[in-house]
C-alpha positions in Angstrom: 120.4 95.5 90.8 119.8 91.8 91.6 121.0 92.3 95.2 118.8 95.3 95.7 115.8 93.4 94.4 116.5 90.5 96.7 116.9 92.9 99.6 113.6 94.6 98.8 111.8 91.2 98.5 113.3 90.2 101.9 112.1 93.5 103.5 108.6 93.1 102.1 108.5 89.5 103.2 109.5 90.5 106.7 106.9 93.3 106.8 104.1 91.0 105.6 105.1 88.5 108.2 105.0 91.1 111.0 101.5 92.3 109.8 100.2 88.7 109.7 101.6 88.0 113.1 100.0 91.2 114.6 96.7 90.3 113.0 96.9 86.8 114.4 97.6 88.1 117.9 94.7 90.5 117.8 92.4 87.7 116.5 93.5 85.4 119.3 92.8 88.1 121.9 89.4 88.8 120.4 88.6 85.1 120.5 89.7 84.9 124.1 87.4 87.8 125.0 84.5 86.1 123.1 85.0 82.6 124.5 81.7 80.8 124.4 79.6 79.9 127.5 77.5 76.8 127.5 73.8 76.8 128.4 72.7 74.7 131.3 69.0 73.7 131.6 67.1 74.9 134.7 64.5 72.7 136.3 62.4 70.7 133.8 63.2 73.1 131.0 65.7 72.2 128.3 68.2 74.6 126.8 71.5 73.6 125.2 74.2 75.2 123.1 76.9 77.9 123.2 76.6 81.7 123.5 79.3 84.3 123.1 79.8 88.0 122.6 81.2 89.3 119.4 82.8 92.7 118.8 82.1 94.2 115.4 82.7 97.6 114.0 79.1 98.7 114.7 79.1 97.4 118.3 78.7 94.3 120.5 76.5 91.3 119.5 75.3 88.5 121.7 75.4 85.4 119.5 73.6 82.1 120.2 75.6 79.5 118.3 74.3 77.1 115.6 74.0 74.4 118.3 71.5 76.5 120.3 68.2 74.8 121.2 65.5 75.7 123.7 62.3 74.2 124.7 59.5 76.4 123.5 57.4 78.4 126.0 55.4 81.5 126.3 57.1 84.9 126.1 60.7 83.7 126.1 63.3 86.4 126.4 67.1 86.7 126.3 68.4 88.4 129.4 71.8 89.5 130.6 72.2 89.1 134.4 74.7 89.4 137.2 75.0 86.0 138.8 75.7 87.5 142.3 72.8 90.0 142.0 70.1 88.4 139.9 67.9 91.5 140.3 70.5 93.3 138.1 69.3 92.3 134.7 68.8 93.6 131.2 66.2 92.3 128.7 68.1 92.0 125.4 65.1 91.0 123.2 62.5 88.3 122.9 64.0 85.0 121.8 64.0 85.0 118.0 63.6 81.2 117.5 63.8 78.1 119.7 66.9 76.8 117.8 69.8 77.8 115.6 72.1 80.7 115.3 70.8 84.0 116.5 72.4 87.4 116.8 71.3 90.2 119.1 72.8 93.7 118.9 73.6 94.9 122.4 73.0 98.5 123.3 75.9 98.5 125.7 79.6 99.4 125.6 82.2 96.8 126.6 82.5 98.6 129.9 78.8 98.4 130.6 78.7 94.7 129.5 81.2 93.9 132.4 78.3 94.4 134.8 76.8 91.2 133.5 78.3 87.7 133.6 75.3 85.4 132.7 72.9 85.0 129.8 69.4 83.6 130.6 66.6 82.3 128.4 63.8 83.5 130.6 60.0 82.9 130.5 58.5 86.3 131.4 55.0 84.9 131.7 55.9 82.5 134.5 59.0 84.3 135.8 61.4 81.3 135.4 64.7 80.6 133.8 64.7 77.9 131.1 68.5 77.9 130.9 71.5 79.9 131.8 75.1 80.3 130.5 78.0 82.0 132.0 79.8 84.8 130.1 83.6 84.9 130.5 
């Protein structure tokens, strides 16, 4: 009986270890897909901080990290853009705030998101980028 209990405990420990290892691997690959990009200011405008895409059960989210900060301006918007074809862009939403963590639900699939490789904080009134960040 004691040997069977020890065998059962050993099997359960092995199974739990395999599950933990599998969860760790999937978390690491999710992190790799959501590696943050860093904003770079454009011209005289100041934008700093990190941005990344997060996959959740209800879809994809564009997340401006806690360290995000933008100079204020009229009609600032968050855009997704293709660096090689700047005319290919998608307005995500107006910028929620000039600083701090912000989350924007993307109305895109992961496949559709691949068409974009850059995030821009864009002033629609004057048609200028305040800052841009590359998406991985």
